[in-house]
C-alpha positions in Angstrom: -10.9 30.4 168.8 -10.9 28.3 172.0 -12.4 31.2 174.0 -15.2 31.4 171.4 -15.8 27.6 171.7 -15.9 27.9 175.5 -18.3 30.7 175.2 -20.6 28.6 173.0 -20.4 25.7 175.5 -21.3 28.0 178.4 -24.2 29.5 176.4 -25.5 26.0 175.7 -25.4 25.1 179.4 -27.3 28.3 180.3 -29.9 27.6 177.7 -30.4 24.1 179.0 -30.9 25.5 182.5 -34.2 27.0 181.4 -36.0 23.7 180.8 -36.9 22.9 184.4 -38.3 26.3 185.3 -40.2 26.6 182.0 -41.8 23.2 182.6 -43.0 24.4 186.0 -44.9 27.2 184.3 -46.6 24.6 182.1 -47.5 22.6 185.2 -49.1 25.7 186.7 -51.6 25.8 183.8 -52.5 22.2 184.2 -50.1 20.1 182.1 -48.7 17.0 183.8 -44.9 16.4 183.7 -45.3 13.7 181.1 -47.4 16.1 178.9 -44.8 18.8 179.3 -42.0 16.4 178.3 -44.0 15.4 175.2 -44.6 19.0 174.2 -40.8 19.6 174.5 -39.7 16.5 172.6 -42.4 16.8 169.9 -41.9 20.5 169.3 -38.1 20.3 169.3 -38.1 17.2 167.1 -40.3 18.8 164.5 -38.2 22.0 164.5 -34.9 20.2 164.2 -36.1 17.8 161.5 -37.5 20.7 159.5 -34.3 22.8 159.8 -32.0 19.9 159.0 -34.1 18.9 156.0 -33.6 22.3 154.6 -30.0 23.2 155.5 -28.4 19.8 156.1 -30.4 17.0 154.7 -27.5 14.5 154.7 -27.5 14.7 158.5 -30.8 12.9 158.6 -29.5 9.8 156.9 -29.0 7.0 159.4 -27.5 3.7 158.2 -29.8 0.7 158.7 -27.3 -0.9 161.1 -27.5 2.1 163.3 -31.3 2.2 163.6 -31.5 0.0 166.7 -28.9 2.2 168.5 -30.8 5.4 167.5 -34.1 3.9 168.7 -32.5 2.9 172.1 -31.0 6.4 172.3 -34.4 7.9 171.8 -36.2 5.7 174.4 -33.5 5.7 177.1 -31.2 8.7 176.7 -33.9 11.2 175.6 -37.4 10.0 176.6 -36.4 8.2 179.8 -34.1 10.9 181.1 -36.6 13.7 180.3 -39.5 11.8 181.8 -37.7 11.1 185.1 -36.3 14.6 185.3 -39.6 16.4 184.7 -41.3 14.1 187.3 -38.5 14.7 189.7 -38.8 18.5 189.6 -42.4 18.3 190.7 -41.1 17.0 194.0 -37.6 18.5 194.3 -36.1 21.9 193.6 -34.7 22.2 190.1 -31.2 22.5 191.4 -31.4 19.3 193.4 -32.9 17.4 190.6 -30.0 18.5 188.3 -27.5 17.5 190.9 -29.0 14.0 191.0 -28.8 13.8 187.3 -25.2 14.9 187.2 -24.1 11.8 189.2 -24.4 10.0 185.8 -20.6 10.0 185.3 -20.2 8.1 188.5 -22.6 5.5 187.3 -20.7 5.3 184.0 -17.4 4.7 185.9 -19.1 1.9 187.9 -20.5 0.3 184.7 -17.1 0.4 183.0 -15.5 -1.3 186.0 -18.1 -4.0 186.9 -19.9 -4.7 183.6 -17.2 -4.0 181.0 -14.6 -5.2 183.5 -12.1 -2.5 182.7 -9.8 -1.6 185.6 -9.9 2.1 186.5 -7.5 4.2 188.5 -8.3 4.6 192.2 -9.2 8.2 191.5 -12.4 7.0 189.8 -13.6 5.4 193.0 -12.5 8.4 195.0 -14.7 10.5 192.7 -17.7 8.1 193.2 -17.3 8.3 197.0 -16.9 12.1 197.0 -20.1 12.5 194.8 -22.1 10.2 197.1 -20.9 12.1 200.1 -22.0 15.3 198.4 -25.4 13.9 197.8 -25.7 13.0 201.5 -25.0 16.7 202.3 -27.6 17.8 199.7 -30.4 15.7 201.1 -29.2 16.4 204.7 -29.3 12.7 205.7 -28.6 13.7 209.4 -32.1 15.2 209.4 -33.8 12.0 208.3 -34.0 12.6 204.5 -35.6 16.0 204.5 -36.1 16.0 200.7 -38.9 14.0 199.1 -37.9 10.3 198.9 -39.9 9.6 195.7 -38.4 12.7 194.1 -34.9 11.4 194.9 -35.7 8.1 193.3 -36.9 9.9 190.2 -33.7 11.9 190.2 -31.7 8.7 190.4 -33.7 7.4 187.4 -32.8 10.5 185.4 -29.1 9.9 186.3 -29.3 6.3 185.2 -30.8 7.3 181.8 -28.2 10.0 181.5 -25.5 7.4 182.1 -27.1 5.4 179.3 -26.5 8.4 177.0 -22.8 8.3 177.7 -22.7 4.5 177.1 -24.8 4.7 173.9 -22.7 7.6 172.6 -19.6 5.4 172.9 -21.3 3.1 170.4 -22.0 5.9 167.8 -19.5 5.9 165.0 -18.4 8.5 162.5 -21.0 7.3 160.0 -23.8 9.2 161.7 -24.2 13.0 162.1 -24.7 14.0 165.8 -27.3 16.6 164.9 -29.2 14.0 162.9 -29.1 11.6 165.8 -30.4 14.3 168.1 -33.2 15.2 165.8 -34.3 11.6 165.3 -33.8 11.0 169.0 -36.1 13.9 170.0 -38.8 12.8 167.4 -38.4 9.2 168.5 -38.8 10.1 172.1 -42.0 11.9 171.4 -43.3 8.8 169.6 -42.3 6.6 172.5 -44.0 8.8 175.0 -47.3 8.9 173.2 -48.9 6.1 175.2 -48.0 7.8 178.4 -48.5 11.5 177.5 -51.7 10.8 175.5 -51.4 14.1 173.5 -55.0 13.9 172.3 -56.0 14.4 175.9 -53.9 17.5 176.5 -55.8 20.6 177.4 -54.5 22.6 174.5 -56.5 25.7 175.6 -54.0 25.9 178.5 -51.5 27.4 176.2 -53.7 30.4 175.9 -53.5 31.1 179.6 -50.9 32.7 181.8 -49.1 30.9 184.6 -47.9 32.3 187.9 -45.0 30.6 189.7 -42.9 32.1 192.5 -44.5 35.5 192.1 -43.7 35.7 188.4 -46.4 35.4 185.6 -45.6 34.1 182.1 -47.9 33.1 179.2 -47.9 29.3 178.9 -47.3 29.5 175.2 -44.2 31.7 175.7 -42.9 29.2 178.3 -43.4 26.3 175.9 -41.9 28.1 173.0 -38.8 29.1 175.0 -38.4 25.5 176.3 -38.6 24.1 172.8 -36.6 26.7 170.8 -34.0 28.0 173.3 -33.7 25.2 176.0 -33.7 22.4 173.5 -33.1 23.2 169.8 -30.7 26.1 170.2 -29.0 24.5 173.2 -28.4 21.2 171.4 -27.0 22.9 168.3 -24.7 25.1 170.4 -23.5 22.2 172.5 -22.7 20.0 169.4 -20.9 23.0 167.9 -18.8 23.4 171.0 -18.0 19.7 171.5 -16.5 19.6 168.0 -14.2 22.5 168.9 -13.2 21.5 172.4 -11.6 18.4 173.9 -13.9 15.9 175.7 -12.4 16.8 179.1 -13.0 20.5 178.7 -16.5 20.0 177.2 -17.5 17.7 180.0 -16.3 20.2 182.6 -18.2 23.1 181.0 -21.4 21.0 180.8 -21.7 20.9 184.6 -22.5 24.6 184.5 -26.0 23.5 183.7 -26.5 22.7 187.4 -25.5 26.2 188.3 -27.5 27.8 185.4 -30.6 25.7 186.3 -30.4 26.7 189.9 -29.9 30.4 189.2 -32.8 30.5 186.6 -35.0 28.6 189.1 -34.1 31.1 191.8 -34.8 34.2 189.5 -37.9 32.9 187.8 -39.8 30.7 190.3 -38.2 31.6 193.6 -36.5 28.3 194.3 -33.5 29.1 196.4 -31.1 26.4 197.5 -30.0 26.3 201.1 -26.4 26.4 202.3 -26.1 22.6 202.5 -27.5 22.2 199.0 -24.9 24.6 197.6 -22.0 23.1 199.5 -23.2 19.5 198.7 -23.7 20.5 195.1 -20.1 21.7 194.7 -18.9 18.4 196.2 -21.2 16.4 193.9 -19.9 18.2 190.8 -16.3 17.8 192.0 -16.7 14.1 192.5 -18.6 13.6 189.2 -15.9 15.5 187.3 -13.2 13.4 189.0 -14.9 10.1 188.1 -15.7 11.3 184.5 -12.2 12.6 183.8 -10.5 9.3 184.7 -13.1 7.3 182.9 -12.5 9.4 179.8 -8.8 8.5 180.1 -9.5 4.7 180.2 -9.1 2.6 177.0 -12.8 2.2 176.3 -14.1 5.4 177.9 -17.8 5.6 177.4 -18.1 9.3 178.2 -16.1 10.4 175.2 -16.7 13.1 172.6 -20.5 13.7 172.9 -20.3 14.5 176.6 -21.2 18.2 176.3 -23.9 17.5 173.7 -26.0 15.5 176.2 -27.5 18.2 178.5 -30.7 16.5 179.7 -32.0 19.1 181.9 
């Protein structure tokens, strides 16, 4: 049974890895990053709400006292993280943007220590330093910041919003269904992004065209459908299923495979290959993030608890 659960978690990470490359195909036909995010959030939100309304209507019931939390979750953990990430990949390789986002556990550890004032083992700080050192290798600081500086700031914004997910998840009780929270979070994120995405101004005829990125051609409608159904709806459902079967520590570890999956998919579909320093630095970043997250999860008020694998922002 555990092997099956691990397989589901790995499958979820692989599905999430398609989101960045698919969005680049949408960008190639003229959609802005914000428009691509809105299409993903709105499409996935409608699909999940419709499916749950039919097969699991009780999941959509949110207690009144939880509405502010769900709204914050939608704006920060979903809309914010997606908007920053999709903007970041217009300036950075998908793999690097994902690496930036997966420093979130380090930010959580720092929040727990300095805001919640919970003492953490020294290992937590070692993990933070290791992750920071890995990022220095990824961006090759000795070359004077070879990667786009604005892109790195956008990646840091995605990491901050991802950290917000972990902290918000810590406040979610057993009185809400995680699938229901995800569905309302996706729909709420789409609503929150309306003023920025201005969906009435989207060139909807673009979905009838084909996009060519990295020597590969794909119909824009197929890219959007894959991003909505596979990289969002199916991925979230699979990750929630896995996290209910696995421990938080195992689930959090498996979730880091999204970085590898995203980089591999980007390499195969759009020709974005990471250099040796990005690969080495990426492994260091993942190791430091896992170290920080694991000791945080062991703390008395660990924010990165059960829903860790169900996050998957990429």
